[in-house]
N, C-alpha and C positions, 0 to 999 in steps of 0.2 A: 324277440326281446331287443335285438339290435335295431330292427325297424322302428320299434316304439321309441327308442332313444333318439331317433333322428327325424321324427315326424313333424317337428316345428312347434309342438304344443308346449305350453308353459308348465313347468313342474318344479317342485321343491327338491333341491339336491340332497342327497344323503348327507348326514352329519359329518362323516369322515371326509368326503370330498369338499364340502363347504369349509371345514376347518383348515384344510390344507391350502385352499385358495386364500382364505383370510390370513393365514400365516405367511404366505408369500408377500403380502403387502408390508409386513413388518420385518421378517427374517428372509432376506433374499440372498444372503451369502454369510459366511462366518463372521465377517467384520460387523455386520448388523447385529448378530447375536452378541458379540463382545460389547458393542455399544449399549445394548439394552441391559445386559447384566451389570456392566460397570455403573450405569445410571442407578440401578437398584442399590448397589453397594454404597454409592455416595449418599443416596437418600437415607440409607441406614446409619449414616454418621461415621463411616469407616475413616480411620486415619491412615491405613495402609491397605493397598489393593494389589494383588498379584494376578496377572493374566498368564495362563499357560496353555499352549496349543500344540497339537501334533497334526501332521499331514495338512498344513495350511489352515487348520481349524476345523476342517470337515471331519477328520478322524476323531479328534477330541478337542473341545474348548472348555476351559475351566477358569472360573473367577473365584478367588479366595479373598475374603475381607475380614476385618476385625470389628465390624459394626455391631448393631444392637442384637442381631439374631432374631429368630421368631419362636413363638410358643408353639406347642403341638397343634393347637386348634387352628392357628394361622397357617401352619405348614400344610394342613389337610386341604385348605381352600385355595392356596396361593396360585396353583397351576390351572384353575378353572377359568373359563372365558370371563373377562371383565371383572375378575376378582382383584380388588385393590384396597389399600388402607389409606389412600391419599386424597380421594374425593368421596363425597357422600351423596351429592345431588348435582344437577346441571348447573346451578349457580356457582358451584366451586370451580367450574372450568374458567370462570372470569378472573379468579384470584389465585389460581394454583401456583405454588412456588417450588414444587418438587420437579425433578427431571422426568420421572416416570409417573403417570397418573391414570392411564387408560385401563390398566389391568390386562394388557394384551401380550406382554413380553413372554412370561413363562408359559402361558397357554399356547402361544405360537411356537415356542421351542418344543413343547411336548408333542405338537402335531407333526413335526418333521425330524425329530431326533429322540434318542433315548435320554431322558432327563433324570438326573439324580441330584437331590438337594440335601445337604447335611447342615443343620443349624443348631445353634445353642444360644439362648438369651443370657443376659448377665447373671441372673439368678434363676437357675433352672437346669434341666437336663437336656442333652442333645438327642435329636431325632433325625432319622433319614427317610426321605421319600424317594421312591423310584417309580417312574412313569414311562411306559413304552410308547413308541412313536404312533401317533394317531389315536391314542387311547381316549375313551370317553367313559364317564361314569366312575363310580367308586371302585368297580372291579378292575379297572385299568391301573389303579395306583396301589402301591405296596408301602405301608408305613411301618417302620421298625426303629428300635433304639439305635443311636449312633454314638460316635466318639469324636469329639473335637472341643476346643476351647471356645470362648465367646466369639460369635461371628457366624458367617455363612459361607459354605462352599457350594457352588453350582457347577455341575459338570454336564455337558451335552456331548453325546457320542454318536457317531454314525449319522451326521447331518445329511439329510435328503436321501438316505439309503432307501427309504420307502417312497421316495418321490423322484424317480430317476429322470423324469422330464426336466426337472430343475437342476439336478446334480450335473447333467452333461454340459451345462452352460457355465459351470465354475471354471475359473482360470487354473493354471498350474499351481502346485502347492506353494512355491516361492512367491508368486504374485498375490495369492490369497493371504499369505502370512504378512506380506508388506501392508496390505489393506487393514489387517487386524492390528498391526503395530500403529498405523496411522489413526485408527479409531481410538486406541489408547492415548496417543499423543493429544488428540482433540480434547479428550476429557482432562488430561493432565494440564493442558494450558489453562483451562478454566478454573482448576482447583489446585493452586500451588501449595496449599497447606497440607495436601494429601500426598503420601509417598506412593510411587507406582513402580511395579516391576513387570517386565515382559519376558517370558521364557518361551523359547521356540525349540521344539524337539529336544528338550532337556538342557538347553544352553541359555544362560541369562544374556539376552540381547540388549536390554535397556533397563537402566535403573535411574529413577528420578527421585532423589530424596526430597522431603518437604522443605520448602523455602518460604520466605516472607512476602516476596513481591511477585507480581506477574512478569515483570521484566526478567527477573532471575530465572523463572521457569521457562520463559520463551527462549532465553539464551541456552539453558541447559538442554532443552529438548530439541532445538532446531539448528543451533549454530556450532561452529568449530571453535577451538581454542583461539583466543586472541581477538575474536570478533565482538565480544560483549562490550568492549570499550566504545564501540560505535553505535550502541543501541540506547535509546532514551525512552523514558516513560513520562507522559504528560496527562493532564486531567482537564475535564470540562464538565459542564452540567447544564441542565435545562429543566423545564417544568415537568417534574415527575420522572426524571431520568438522570443518570450520571454516566460519564464516559471515562475510561482509562485507555489511552492509546499508547501502545508499545511500537516504536518505529525505528528502523535502522537508518543511519545517515547514508549519504551518497557513496561512502566507501564500501557499502555492502549491496550495491545495486545488483539486480538480477535481470536476466533476459526474458523472464516469464513471471507470472503472478502466483506461482505455486506456494510461495511462502507468505501468503496473505490470508488472514483469518478474520472472520467476523463471529464473535461469541456473544450471544444475548442470554442473560440470566443463566449462564452456565452451559448453554447449548451452542455448539458450532452450527451456524445456519448459512444458507446460501442467500445472500442479499447483495444484489448488484449495486444498489444505491450506496450502501455503506462502504463497500469495497471501492467504489468510485470516489467516495469522500477521501479515502486514504491516498489515492492517486492525485486528486485535485489539491489536497492540502500541501503536498510537497512538489507541486508542479514548478518547473524551472530549476530544479536541483538535480534531476536525474537525466543525463544526456542520452541522445541517440536512441530513443525508444526503450531505454532500460526502465526497470520498475523497482519500487521500494519493497522491502520486506517489512512486515509488521502485523499487528493484530489490533482490532478495535473491540474493546470489551464494553458492552452495553449492559448496564444494570437499570432496569426499567420497572415501574409499577406494573404488576401483572394485569391490572385493570386497563392499561393502555396498550396491551399487546395480546395477540391471539396466537398461541403456539399449537393450536389444534387443527391446523389447516392441511397438514401433511401426515400421512400414516407413520412415517419415520421421524417426524418432527424436525425435518431438515429446513423448513421454511417457517417464517413468521410474518404476521401482519401487524403493523403499528398504526396507532391512531393518528399520529402526526410525524410521518417519516422525514418531512422536510426540515423540521426543527432539529432533529437528531443529525441529519446530514450537515446542516449549517454549523452546528456546534463542533462537530468533528473537524470539518474543513477549516473553520476559523481558528481553532486551537492549534492545528498543525501549521497553518500559514504563519501564525504569530510566533510559534516556537522556531520555525525554520528561519524566519527573518532575524530573530534575536540571536540565534545560533550563528548565522552568517556574520552578523555585526561583531560578535565576540571573536570569531575566527579572524576577521579582518583586523581587529585591534591587536590580536596576538601577532599577526603578520607584520603589522607596523611597528611592533616592539615597544608599545607604550606601557606595557606592564599591567594592563587591565584584564588580560585574559587568564584562563586557567592553564594547568599543565597540559602538555600535548597528550592527546588521546583520551582525556577525561571529559566527562559530560559537563558542560557549563551549567552552573546553577543560575538559572534565568527565571525572572518573574513571568507569570502568564496572565498579565492584565494588558489592557489596551492603552495605558498611560505611557507617555514618553519616558523612556528610561534614561539613566545616566549614560549608558552606552550610546543611545541615540544622539544625545547632545554632544558627547565627545567626538563621535564619528562625523557629525554634521549631517546625518541623514535627515532629509526633510521632504515634504510632499512635492515641492517644486523641483526636486532633483538638482539642486544647486550645490554641488559638492565643493568642499574646500580644496583648492588647488595650490600647493606650495609654489611660491614664486608668481602668484597671480598678478602681481603688479607689473610684470613684464608685458608690455603692450603686444609684442610680436607673438608671444605664446598665447595671450588672451584671444587675439584675433584668430590665430590658428585653431584654437579650441572651438570658438564660435563657428568657424567654417566647417569643422568636423561635425558639429551637431546640427548644422543646417540640413534640411531634408534634401535627399537625393544629391549628395555632393558629387562634383565632377572630378574624377581622379585622372590625372594626366599620366602618360607613359613616362618612365624614368628618363632623364636627360641622357643623351649620348655622352661618352667620356670626353670627346673633343669639345662638345658644347660646354661642359662643365669647366674645362680648362680655359676656354675662351672667355666665359663669364668671370672667372677668377682673375684673369689677366686684365679685363676691362675694369673690374673693381679696384685692382691695385693701381692701375693707371689713373684712376679718378681720385686716388688718395684714400680709398676706403679700406677697411680691413674687417675680416669676419669677427663677430663678437666672441670673446673668450669667456671661460667660466669665471675668471677673476673679475671680468668686467660686469658680471651679472650678480648683484648682491642677492642673498637669500636663497640660492639654489640648494635644493636638498637631494637632487639626483643628477646624474650625468649620463647623457646619451652616449652609449658605446657604439651602437650601430644598428643595422638591420640585417636579417638573415632570411634567405630563401623566399623573399617576397611575402613573408608571413609574420615573422617575429620581430618585435622591437626589443632591443637589448639595452638595459639601463643599469647603472651602478648606483647604489645608495649605501653609504657606510661600508660595512664589510659584507654586503650582500649584492648578488647579481640577480636581476629579474629578467625572465624571458616572457614577453607579453604577446599574446595572440591578438593581432591588430583587429581582426574581424570580430572576435568574441568581445573585446573591449569596446569597440565602437558600437556593436550591436547592443550591449548592455546600456551604454550611455543614451543611445537613441531610444531604447525601450522605456527607460525611466523618463526621458523628456516627453515621449508620446503619452505616457500615462498621466503626466502632470499637465500637459497642454496638447490635446489632440490636434493634428494638423488641419488646416483649412480644407474644406470640401471643394472639389472642382467638377463642374458638370462636363460630361462627355460631349464632344461635338456631334458624334453620331452614336446613339444608344446601341448597346450590343444585345441582340436577342438570344435567348437560350431557353431550353426546356429541362426541367428537373427530371432525374431518372426514375423517381418513385414518388408515390403519394406521401411518404414520410418526409422526403426533402421538400415537397410542396408545402406541407404543414409547417415545417421548420421555417421556410422563408416567410410564410404568412404570419406566423406567430412572433418571429423575432425581427420583423421589418423595422420596428421603431428603434430597437437596439442597434441594428446595423446603420440606421440613419445617423445615430449619435456618433458612430465611428467614421462617418464620412462616406458610407457606402449607400448609394441610392439604387433601389430596385422597385420596379412597378410591374403590375400585371399586364400581360400582353395577350388578350384573348382568354379563353377558358383554361388552357393548360400552359401557355407560355409566359415568360418573364422577360423584362428588359433591364439591363444594367445601365443606369443613367448617370451615375456619379461615383467618383472615387476620391480618396485623399490626394492632395496635391503631390505628395511625395511618392505615390505608388507608381512603379515602373514595370509591372509584370504584364505580359500579353493578356488579352481579354479572356481567351479560353482557359488559360491557367488561373486567372483571377477568379473565374466562376467556380472552378474546382476548389480553390482555397476557401471561398465563401461557403460552399456546400459542406466542406470538411469541418467547418466550425460547429456543425451539429453535434460532433463528438465531444466538444468542449464543455457542454452543459452550462453550468452557471458561470464558468470562467471564459465565456466567449470573448469578452473584451480583452482579457489578458492574452489569450491565444492570438487574437488579431494583431495586437500591438507587437507581440513577439515575432509574428510572421512579417509584419511591415518593417520592423527594425532589421530583421535578417536580410530582407530584400534590398534595403538601401544602404546597409553598412559597407564599409570598405571590404573588398574581397581579397582572397589570396592573390598576390601578385600586383595589387593596386599600389601605385607609388605614392608615398608620403614624403614631403620634404622634411628636413631635420626639425624645423620648428613645430610642424604639425605632429610629427612622431613623438617629440618630447612632450608636447602638450597632452597628447593622447595617453602617454605613459603616466604622466602625473595624475591625470583624471582617473585612470584605471586603478592605480595604487591607492587612491583615496576613496574608492567605492566602498560603501558599507557592506555590500554583498558581492564578493569578487567572483561571480559566476554569470555566464550569459543567460538569457531567458530560457534557454533549453537545457540548462544545468551544467554545461561544461565549464571547468575552471578557466579563468581569464589569463592567469599567469602562473608560472612556477618560479620557485625561489631556490637559488643556490648560494649557500654561505661560503665564506672564504675557506673554512675548514673542509667543506665538501670538496672543493676544488683541490686543496692540498692533499686530501686523502686520495683523490682520483689519480694524482700523479705520484703518489707514494712519498710525498714529502713528510707526511705524518701518518701514523698508523691508527 
């Protein structure tokens, strides 16, 4: 018999073995069981769902709901393979709107656990069904009268007791319980109108009451107290779909992407494109490799999506994913720009902003807003600079914005004294504040070769000279890209992979528009033939910067401009004379978005009261 089983001939597996293999595609651990049972509870119209587990969910997993319940006849069939009330023929797969639809969940559970279902419809009596693990046929099920109010209780005990090959791969109880909790949170995020409870080993670990908005549920389920003030919800729409995006501001940045969700028609799915849209939409606001938190909720016509491509429904295929990606990215970019403008106005104290910590009520269309006009934000990056009539400051500002500025070393103290003495001998004197009409800020000084310190009214501003200069250059480059300069000697290089080769070939025209010239050099090689006039990075590093643009996706140009601006901006320790420093400070404080292209704040503000409190003059 053993030899017959190993002789390589094709045979039909026994029903018990086949059923366990099929169950493993749907129920691979307790969290998957919870996910499937909560899906059924939501489809039954439950307003309240409780999940209770013991031993990480493997010892016992129970889902209790107050939904419609089942009649006796439905209960007799519900655990059989592909028994479902949600589709009737193959055409229904194209328009299915329920979370569960294949009729695999209860059948898969009964194959690997002891299944008990107690249910009661709104007008009827309660019945209880018990099915042993791996049971087949009517003899395996026991149906009897039960006791409970309207709704359904599903209990699965001894998960994988009859399937030790799978049970040995389960994690420790605590880890499995954490995954069960996350499965519940995934569903709770998608259905804020439903109340959820999670009970672990007899203790209530999570309670999420019903709320009105997705933003409220996101904050309740995932964030700590005080963080909700920095979370916003925006909307977008396209042909056959609508989007709701819940996103946290830069105050809530994370070092990883664990608090990023994509939820399509009530299902959390793995979709790199939409997760990427969340990152792209807020690019330039999250510094130093940090990531936003948020969730993209997609409500799409079922005819434009296929949720039947993964056994556990973790993935989906969309008819036009690019239009969804563009809508999400565009809405986020527009919101972040307007949010930045509102914050800048509050910082300037013009009274147009909202209270600190509150989400600004901003329009989400592409028309120029009143905030745009007040702040002077324009496509040509020509910012209003107080005191612009001063010729010396104007020229200093222009010099700062010129590509690849040359920064001199700071003058020696004796040279400064000598220059001052010569000026006094010639009858000249340094300009004073009183001699400069219209000044709105006063240069206090510079610190650590990095900060420009200015005073305006009762506020003191510490301005990061590199971040400020970088932002100004970035906006100038976006408005008017620098001229292209041919290399005297082309630089040859070879891409590391076929993917990089494809990137260079497909984006060559885009790179040309940015001033970067590349040409084929044989079958596998390339030549770098031109760069923007302002570029000052060595050739080898330049090639790596170009190849890294592959990760930028649709935001390739913005990434290149940000990199260019960073390379040519004033660095830490670069010397700026007083006129240039003051002009840079004025321009920085007038920026509509006071952050560098990589998301770092350009300046920090200290009020007079902050300083008085620091030295305990006031409490």
